[in-house]
N, C-alpha and C positions, 0 to 999 in steps of 0.2 A: 507598559503596553500589554494588553490582554491577548493571550494566544487565541487564534481562531478556533471555533468549535468544530473539531474533527471527530467523526463517528468511529466507534470501535472497528467497524467493517473497513472504513477508509484506512485506518491505521494498519489493519491486517494486510491490506493490499499494498500499502507503502512498504511494509516489512518484506513482503514477497518480491516486490520490485527490487529492493535492496539485496535480496538473496539471489537475484538473477533470473527470476521467473518472468516470462513474457505474458502478454494479455491472454493468449490462448491457454497457456498452462495454468494461469491463475483461475480462469473461468472453469477449467476442468477440476482443479483442486477444491474450489469453493462451491461447485455445483451451481454456478450462475452462468448466464450467457456472456459471451465475449463483449457484446454491446454494453451490458451492465458494467463490466470491468472498465470499459472506455469511459462510461458516464462517471463512475467513481473517480477515475484518474483526472478527468476534466474538472470535477468538483474540487478535488484535492488541490490541484494547481491553482484554481481560482481562489480558494480559501486562503492558501498559504502565500500566494503571490510569487510563486517560483517560475522560472523560465523553462526548465527542462528537467529530465530525470536526474541528472547529476546534482542539480541544484536542489531538487526535491529530497534526495537522500541526504545531502549535506545539511539542509535545513532541519530535517527530521532528527538527524543524529545530534546536531548542535543544540536543538531545543528540547531534547529528551522525549521526543514523541515515541521512540522505540521502547521507552521504559513504562509506557502507560498500559501495556498489556503484557502478559507473560511471554517469556522468550519462546520463539517459534521453533527452535531446533527440535526436530522429530515430530512436529505438529502435522506436517503435510505428508501423510502416509499413502494417500491414494495415488497410484502410479498411472501414468498415461500409457495407453496401448500403442 
């Protein structure tokens, strides 16, 4: 079975979700609107066929989605005020 086409930005958002960031924090860190984060999340859930955030993180880890871009530790330096 072929893995769904997930964009690098969607993978980045999944990684941030797994790291505990909420949509507001993700939008701030990536300089995008919170609405855009919600749109990415909706698209990710639809593409992967997952039910919730826990399932999303589990699916991503199990299927190597986190390995498709470099490790994010230290990537998100912009601090929220």
